[in-house]
N, C-alpha and C positions, 0 to 999 in steps of 0.2 A: 487450726481448723480449716484454714484456706487450702492447704495442700491436699488433705483428704478429699475436700469437695471438688477440687480441680481434677484429681485422679478419677473420681466417680464420673464427673462430666465427660472426661476424655473417654472413659470406657463406654459410656452411653453413646457418644458420637461415633466411636469405632463400630459399635454394634449396628447402629443405623446405617452407616456406610456399607458394612458387610451385607446387610439385608438388601440394600439398594443394588449392590453389585450382583447379588444372586438373582435379583429380578431382571437385571439387564442381561445376564447370561441366559436366563430362560427365554427372553425375547429373541436373542440371537439364535438360540437352538431352534426356536420356532420356525425360523427362516433358513434352516440348514447350514448356517454359517457360524461355526463356533471353533474355538481352540480344541485340539484333540483331547486335552485334559478334561474338558467338560463332559465328554462321552465316556464315563466310567461305567462299570457293570452295576454299580449300586445306585441306580437312578431312582428318584422318588416318583410318586404318582403324578406330580405336576409335569415332570419331563415326559413321562409316558403319554400324558394327554396331549402334549405339544407335538409328539410324533404323529398322533392321529390327525392333528391339524395340518401337518406337513403332507400327509397323504392326500387330504382334501385339496390342499393348495396346488399340488402337482397335477392332480386330476383336472381341476378347474382350468389351470393354465393350458393344458393340452387341449381341452375342449374349446377354449377360446381361440387357440391357434388354428384348429381345424375349421371352426366357424369362419375365421377371417379369410380362408382360402377356398371356400366352397364356390364362390363366384368364378374364381380363376379356373377351377377344374371343369365346372359345367360349361363355361364359355369355350373351353378347348374342344368339347364334344361337337360343337357346330362344324368344325372342319371335317371330321371323319363322317359326320352325318350327311354332309353335303355331297361327298364324292363316293363313299363306299357303298357297295351293294349291301342290302340288309335283308335279313330273313325274319319275317313277321309271324312265322308259324310257332305254335307251341312245341315244346320238346316232343310231346306225344304225337302230334301231327307230323313232325319231321321224321320221327322214327318209322311211322307207318309208310310214309312216302318213299323212304330209302329202301325199305324191304320190297315195296312194289316195283321200284326201279330195278333192283337186282334181279327179281324174278322175271322181268320182262325185257332184260337187256343182256342177251348172251354175249354180245360183243364186249361188254365190260368184264364178264367172266374170263374171256380169252385174254384180254389185256392184263388182267390180274395174274393169270397163270404165267404170262410172258415175264412180267416183272419179278415174280417169285423165282422163276427158273434162272433168270439172269443174275439175281442176287444170291442164289443159294451157295455157290462156291465161294463167293466173296464173304458171305456171312461166316462160312466155315473158317476161312483164313482169319477173319476178325476175331473169332472165338479163340483161335490159337494165340493170337496176340494178347487178348484180354486175359487168358489164363496165365500167360507169361508174366504180364504185369501184376496179376493177382498174387503170384508167387514171389514177387520182388520183396526182398528182406527189408524189415523196418530199419530206418536210420535212427539210431538212439542218440539224438542230439540233446542239447541242454537248453533250459529256459533262457539263459543269458545269450544263447546263439541268435535269438530273434533279432536283437538290435544289430548284430553283425550281418545278418541277412540283408536287412534294409540298407545298412552302410555299403555293403558290397554291390547292391543294385544301383545305388546312387553313384558310386565310384565308377563301375563298369559301364553304366548306361550314359554317363557324362562324356565318355570318349567320343570323339568325332567318328561317326560311323563310316564316313567316306574315306578315312585314312587308315583303317585297320581291318584286317580280315577276321579278327577274333570277336568282332562286335556281336554277331549272332550267338556265338558260343558263350561269351561271358555275360551278355545282357539277356537276350530273349530266351536262350536255352536254360539259363539258370532260373529265370522267372518261371518258365514252364516246369522245371524240375520241382519247384516248391509246390506246384499244384499236383503233379502226378506221382512223385516219389513219396511213399509213406514215411512220415517222420513222427517221432513222439510228439512234437509240438503242434502238428497239424491234424493228427488222426486220433490221439488219445485224450480223454477228458481230464478234468482236474483231480480225479482220484489217483492219477499217476503223477509222479514227480520226475520230470525229465532231467536227468543228471549225467547224461553221456554214457550210460551203460544200460544193458538190457534189464527190464523190470518185469515183474509179474504184478497182478493186482495188489494194490496196497491193502492194508488192513482197514482203510476207510471205506465204509459203505456209502451208498447214495444218500441214505438218511443222515449219516454222520456229516457228509459234506454239506448238506442243506442246513443242518442245525449249527454247524461250526461257522458257516459263512453268513447266514442270515440270522442276526442276533436280535435280542429284544430291545437293544438300545441303538439300533440303526434303522434308517429308512431302507426298506428292502424292495428291490425290483427284480421280478422274474420275467425274462423275455422268452417267449415260446417261438423258436425258429432261429437258426443261425444262417439265414440267407443274407443278402446285402442290406435289407432294412433292419433286421434284428441286430446285425453287427454295427450298422451305422448308429442306431439308437444307443447301443451299449457304449460306443465310443463317446457319444455326446454326454451321457451320464457320467462317464469316467472323467471327462474334461471338467465337469462341475465338481466331482468329488475331489479332484486334485486341482484346485484353483490356481490361477496364474499368480496370485499374491502369496501363495505358500500356506494359506489357511486350509486345513483339511476339513472337508465335510463328510460325515460318515454316511455315505450312500453305498450300499452293497448291491452288486449286480450279478445275477446268475442267469446264464443262457442255457436253455434246454433245447436239444436237437434230437429228433427221432429218425433222421435218415442215417441209419447205422448198419454196420456189418454185424456187430454183436454189441451187447451192452458195454459201454465205455469206449467203443471203437467206431469212429465216424466214417461214413463213405466219403470218397474224395469229391470235391466239387467238379461237376462235369458239363455244365451248361456253357458250351464254347461258342458264344456269339458276342458280337461287339456291343458296347454300350455307347450312349450318346448323352453325356452328362455335362453340366456346367461345373467347372472346377471350383467356383465360388461356394458351392454347396458342401465342400469338404473342409471348411474352416474348422470344424469341431473335431477332426481326426488328428491322430498323432502327427506332429510336425515332420518326423522322418518320412512317413508314408506320403504326406502331402508334398514334401520336397521331391520325392521320386516321381510322382505324377506330374509335377510341374516341369521337371527336367526333360521328360521324353515328349511332352506335348507342346503345341503352341499354347500361348496364354488363353485360358478360357474354356478348354475342353478336356474331357477325360474319355478316352475311347479304347481302353484295353479290354480284352475279353472278360466277360463277367465272372468266369471261374477264377481268373487271375486276381480280379478285384476282391472277390470273396475271400480267397486265401490270404491275401495281404491284410485285409481287415481283421481276419481271425487271428493271424499272428500278432498284429499290433495290439489287438484287444487283450490277448493273453499277456503281452508284455506289460500291460498297465493294470494287471491284477484282477481282471474280470474272470470269473470262474465259469467253467463249462461242465455240463452234465449231458452225456450222450446216452439217452434213454428215452423210452416212450413216456411222454409227460403224463399220460393217463394213469400210469402206475403210481404217481406221486401227487395226484390231484388232492386227495384228502389231507395228506401230510402238509402240503404247501398251504392249503386253506387255513391251517391252524398257525401259520407263521404270523407273528404280529407285525404291524406297520408295513403291510405288503401291498404292492401294486403289481398287477400282471398285464403284460402287453402281448397281444396276439399278433405275431408276425409270421404266421404259418401259411399265408396266402389263402385264407378263408377255408382252411381244412378242419377247423374245430366244429363248424356247423354248416349245414347246406345253405346255399344262397337261395332265397325266396324272392322271386321277382316276377311281376306281371301276372300273378295268379288270380287277380280280381281287378275289376274296374277301379282305377285310381284317378283322382283329380289331377289335371295337368294344365299347364299354361305355357304360352310362348316364352322362349328365353328372353329375359330382359337385358338390355344393354346397361353396362355400368363401367365407370372409369376403372374399377378394380380389374376388369377383364380386358382392358385396352391392349395388353400384350398379345392376347389370343383373338380378340374380336374388336376391331376398330368400329367406331360408330357408323362410318360410311358403309362398311361391309355389312353390319347389322341391318342397315336400311335396305341394301341391295338384296339380301337374303329374304327380308320380309316382303319386299315388293314382288319377288318371284315365287312366293309361297314356299320357300326353301328353308325357312327358319326352324331350327330345332325346338321342340317342345319338351318341357321337363315335367315328368310325372313324380308325384310324391305319394309313397305307399307305406303304411304301417305294417311291419312284419314282425315275426318273433325275434328276429335279430336286431330290430330297431327300425327307425324311420329311414326309408331308402329313397334316394333321388336317382332317376335314370331318364335317358332321352327316349322320346316316343315320336311317332308320326303325328301329323296334325289331326289324325283320327283317334289318337290315343293308344295305338298299338305299339307295344314294346318290340324290340328286335335284337337280334344278335348279328354280328359281322363274321363272315367266314373269310379266312386268309390262307393263302399259300405262302410258305416261307422257304426261301432258298438261302442256306447259310454256307459261307466260306467258298465262294466261287472265284475263279481267276479269269481275267480278261485282259485283252490288249486295249489301248486307248481307242483304237478304231472300233472294236466291239462295244466298248462302253458307250461311244457316240451312237452306235446303232440302237442299243437298248434305250438310251436317252431319247432318241428320236421316236422310237416306238412308243415310249411312254407319253410323249406329247401329241401323238397323232391318233393311231387306232386304239390306244389304251385310254383315251380321254373318256371321262365318265359322263353319262347322260342321265344319271339317277334323278337329279332334281332340275327344276326350272332354271336355277342359277347356272347349271353346267350345260344345259342343252339349248338355251335361248340364243338370240342373235348376238348378244354381247358376252357370250360365254368366253372365259379366258383360254380355252383350249379348242383347237390349236391356234395360237397367236404368237406374237413376238414377245410375250410376257411369260417366259417359262417358270419364273418363280411363283407367280400367282397360280399358274396352271398346276404346278407340282403340289402346292399347298392345299388347293381347294378342289381341283377337278381331275385328278389323276387316279387311275386304278392301280398303277404300278409305281413302286418306290424303290429306288436303288441307293444304298448307302455304302460309302467307303470311308474307312477310318484313316487311310494313308495320308490324306491331305491335312490332317489335324496333328500330325507328328512334327517334331522338330525338323527343320529343313534338311539337314544332312541325313536324318533317318528316313524321311519321305523319299529322298532321292534313291536311297538303297532299296526301299520297298518297291520302287518302280522296276528295279532290275530283277529282284527275286523276292520270294515270300518266305520269311523264316519259318522253320518247321513248327507246325501246330499253332502259329499265330494267326488267329482269325481276324480278318480286316474288312470283310465285306458281308453284306446281307441284302436280300431282296424280299420285299413284301408285296403281295398283290391281292386285290380284292376279288372275291369269287361270288358269282351269283348262286342262288339256292340250288339250281340244277347242277352247276359245276361242283359245288361243295358236296352234294350228295354222291355224284359220280366218283370224285376223287377220294371221298371218305371210304369208299369200297376198295379202290385201287391202293390207297395209302392209308391203312387204318390209323385212327387217332392214337397218339402216343408212340408212333413208330416213325422212322425216317428212312429214306432210301437215297442211294447215290443217283445223281442226275443221269449218269452214264448207263444206269440199269433201267431207265424208263424208255419205252418205245416212243420217242418223241414224234416221229412222223405219223404214227398211228393216232396219237393224241391230237395231232393237228387236223386229222380228218374226222374226228369224232364229232357228232352233231352238237353235243352240249359243250365239249371242251374246246371247241374252236370259236365259240361266240366271244363277242366283246374284244376282238382283236387277238385272242389267244392263239388262234391258228397260226398267225404270223410269228408270234413269240416262240411257240414250240419249234417252228422251222428255223428261226434265227438261232435258238439254242443248239439245235442239231448241228450247226456249222461251227460251233465253238468247242472243240475237243478239250481245250485247256480248262473248261468249266465242268468237266465230267465228274470231278470229285466233290462237287457241291452236294450238300445233303438237303433233300426236299421233304417237307412235311406239311400237313394241313392242320389248322387249329381254328377254333371259334372262341369268341369272347363277347361278353355283354358289358358295356360301360355302365358303371353305377358308382354311387358314393353314399355312404351313410351320413346323415345330417348330424348325428351325434356319435362320436367314437366310443362312448361308454355303452357297453353291452348290457342290456336289461338282465337283471338277476345276478350279474357279476360272475366271479370265478368259482367253478365247482358246482356239482349237482345239488349239494346241500350247503349253501353258502351262509352259514350261521354268523360268520365273522364279517360278513359284508365286504369281502375282498373285491375291489374294483377290477374289472377286465376292460382294457382299452384296445381298440383296433388300430393297427398300423400297417402300412404297405397295402398289398392287395386284399387284405382282410378288411380294409377301410374303403378302398376305391379302386376302380379299374378305368384306365384311360385309353388313349389311342397309341398302339405300339409304333405306328409309323412316325409319330411326332413326339415320342418320348414323354407323353403326358401320364405315363405310368410310373416307372422307376424314377424318372427325373422329378416328377411332382412329389413323390414320397420322400425323396432325399431332401428336397427343399423344405417340405413340411417339418421333418424331424429337426433340421438345423434351426429353423425359426423357433420351434418349440424350445430347444435347448438354449438358444440365445435369450429368449424371453425369461426363462428360469434364471439364467446367469445374471441378467440385468436387474431383475427384481431382488435377487439375493444381495447384490452389491448395494443397491439403494437402501434396502431395509437395514443392512448392517451399518451403513454410514449414519442412519438415523439414530 
């Protein structure tokens, strides 16, 4: 009798232990940290419910991360608000005044005709070059070549640039070729299998790709936009899915990109301007890519052209199993809305919906000082701005897209800033000193009391304070942030297509109106095609020290290939990244839509509080997720 009783007792104990272990597995799955065997296709209702909790958990963690950085971003607005000219007109008022200026200014029409005539032949030459590049044959590489590309960059760019004549060819030219030459791995989406031979469309359709990758037993993330922020976020999620401890978390990431040549075929990245980013914000990317960035730069900075950075992020993301679909995301809105356990991130740069800002009177208050904003706004600076009535005020407005924060004047008028951008110019050290001196003297801002009072930092012997707070002209060079031997070579020559310099300048409303006619928005012209001496004599374009700047530029023929454009922006930030109504027009499944990048906030391009802020935010979000997952698993 004893033996049968013992056997029954043992069976009961085994059953209890098995039930407890199942409960433990469910809790681990709830926090996205589970053995791969737990994630089978035959999951029960309890597990399905846990995935819903995972969606809520990720959404809440992102919202808390954004909330923790609001003070930092709004504090950064105080810098550009203090020095930059601002336009307080509504869009409709500005449109009417530009039309009136064009009708009453025949001199602007003549200047416009001069610019078009000078650039006509050059545009024809560029068209021939563009057509030649468009006909360039596809390189049918393999998926496994991606790691070899990164290894080659690390190996070739590690060589002392001052001791070999092949550095440009083997390092910079190869990096540029990854951007410009069409490759299977950089131009075709995940419906293609890159196997080193020419392919046609596979039998997999976009619908099949979506359903095969985003499954019912996985946490599914769709990122709209394959720019730097969408790719950086994808890298971070991949770093969680493939944990450092070897435990696989079943997170699936699909990136949709609509800048395409045709369905399945992406346009090349083309924004060829420098970045100014902290290397510490790349902790979540592929170690191979991070190694390359650390090799070519001094510690602490990343300043390669943005098109190169985007291409490397794309290659590395594909190497880690992230799937891409190059299609108009609107074609699959309804299909995606029915995917279970789905989170959608809007990384399109606010192209999903129009920005509504300042359309009605909104409550506002002076910017409050906080230790959270010390990096951007010291307490003593805050007091000085307040004493000179120069302190930025923050408006808070409820819009269809969510609750919006943005800077306004002390009278509550929102504004936009107009900027002239000069990209990829070349200069001697003597000319650079001339530009710098110009920036600290006649280009000093007098917009606010802080910058025009008796204790204003410009012009003084404090160039750093002047540059940060009261300058209209900002000159950036990436050369000083490269490894010493590379920097020495960059002083001698500029590698082909490697953009190292940028100039931003604040424009008054009149100057922006005039230049918008001469240089239409969305276009750029070579500096050598602009009639600089005529600009220097124009009544509007010569103000605020610009007359001297145009004349100075006319004496620098080596800067002639610089590309000049005009753009406007409004700083803003959504208080909550969760978009009201969620993803899709008929969101019955309550799919959350979260803003990231410029869809969430816009900062000051002069001080990198745009892209730099976004990358920092994404990394902090990913690290918070990783930390909580580890803690919950250990429990």
